DOLO-236176 format. One record per residue (C-alpha): x, y, z. Coordinates in steps of 0.2 Angstrom, whole numbers, plus 5000, padded with zeros to 4 digits. Each point is the difference from the previous one (the first is absolute). Example, Ala and Ser with C-alpha at 12.3 -4.5 7.8 and 13.67 -1.06 7.14 Angstrom:
DOLO-236176
506249785039500650174997
END
This chain:
DOLO-236176
491449705065501650085004500849865002499449924985500650164987501550024991499950154986501949994994500649844991501149974984500049904988501149954986499450144989501350115015501650004993500649945017498449855004499949854998498349914998498550014986498450095007499149845002501549905012499950165009498050005002500249815005501350045014498750135008498949884999500949885012500750135008498150065004499850184993498550074995500550144992501550014988500750124986501549994990501050144998501349984986501250124999499450154985499049834992498249944999500249834993499749915014498250065004498949914988500749835004500250015018498050095002499249834989501049885011499650125018498349974993500049834997500749975019499050115010501150155002499650194999501350064986500550184999500750064983501850095004501650054994501550085009500750164993502050104999499550175000501450145006499750155013501050125005501549914993499549855010499549844991498449955006498749844997498150025001498749855000498350054988498749885007498049974991500850064984499549954982501649914997499449994981500250174999501550044986500650125013500849875009500749934984500850164997501050005018500549804996500850054984500850175006501049895014500349854986500750134988501450065012500349815008501249944988501350165004499850005015500549805002501450044988500650125012499749935018500949874990501750114999499750065017500149825006501549974993500650165007499849905016501549894995498849854997500449924984498149974993499550004981498350034991500149824996499649965019498750135001499149934986499949835007499450055014498750114992499649894985498349915009499550165007498450084992501250185001501549894993500750184993500350085015501249965016499750085016501050015015499349835008500649914985501750064999500149965021499249804994501449994986501350075012499549885017499949864990502150004991501049915006501550105000499150125011499549905014501250105012499950164994500050115012498750134989498849875001500149925018498650125006499049904990500549845004499249875014500350095015500450174993499050135007499150024979499749835001498350005003499350084981501949984993499550074982498950135004501050065014501650004988499050104988499550125013501850005007500950034981498650044987498650105007499750195000502050085008500849844997501549974990499149874987498650124998499550044982498550134999498649954990498750164995498549985009498350085003499750135012499249965016498650134993499549914983499949855007498650045013499350064986500049854989499449885014498850135005499250014981500149824997498749985017501649975012500450065019501750024999501149935016501850065005500849825001501149955014500650195006501249955013501049924985500050164990499950145012500949955017499750135009499650154990498250035007500150174993500149904983498649925006499050135003500350084981499549844994498350005008499750164993500249944981498549915002500449805004498549915008500849905013501749945006500549815002500549995018499949855004501449934988501549855003501250155002499350105012500449965019498350035010500650155005500150074984498449894994499350115016500650164993499549994983498249935007499850155010500650144987498949914986498450015013500550165006499750084980498449884998500949884988499749834997501449865010500449844988501049875006501149884988501749875002500750064984500349794997501149974985500849825005501849984998500550174998499250035018500049835008499750055016498350094993498549885003498450034992498950105017501450075004499750165004499750045019498250074999499450055014498450114996498049945003499049894990498850174998501650124996500649894989497849974991499950174994501549964989499449854995498250034993500850144990501249924994498649844994499050164992501450074989500549814995498349974992499950164992501549964992499549834993
END
């Protein structure tokens, strides 16, 4: 089962995703994925269509979401699995982000101009016009515009993200991490719910709260991981496309030592992360260990339908 599961996919209901829910199900079918979850950023809109399509093609579908939150001043992502995605709680989470996004996008544009680039609102609007969230601009979108401007073909700041550069494997998202993520020059603060609040919301709606790709957000802060575990998360996404084998093994051990669930997910987005493929998470745990999670998720999914 472990090689046929991907519990962290993004559709175009994420502001950095590319494909419709139905397209993702088809891609999973062609990759021989037997169990999947679309965990969009702060949005549950993909779940109904994906669940229907997955049922039609014989794939087990787990309703999910990936929620931004904060703990001790650090931005985190928490995955909610087996949730009642029709709950108004998740609509509230989406609305909170949507209300902040327009102002944040304008501030990111000013910050990007502050790097010395001639980029304007029309550039960003043209890129976003066919996207579901046409009022949101992300760091990945700024990268896409800049890297496709002919006048910047030789710009030194962009060279690492071009073919052959040391950040060219996932150029758009790497540009985001280098310039727009927390602590970077173009970072714009958003007011996210607390970790504790998000865990409570997921639990209240019948789900399991899983800390997403901790190697990205926590780096090597082992003490912070232990504090997060004490707050009541149910598991850790130990196996991720972002983790090295040694990181995955470490997070796996930490989860097991705390009697927590272990999950695996590629964090597939499409064009913003072209080097990441569906099913690419390096999961090494046995089918027996995964089966307990699968069984629990199936029970929760049936209960929410």
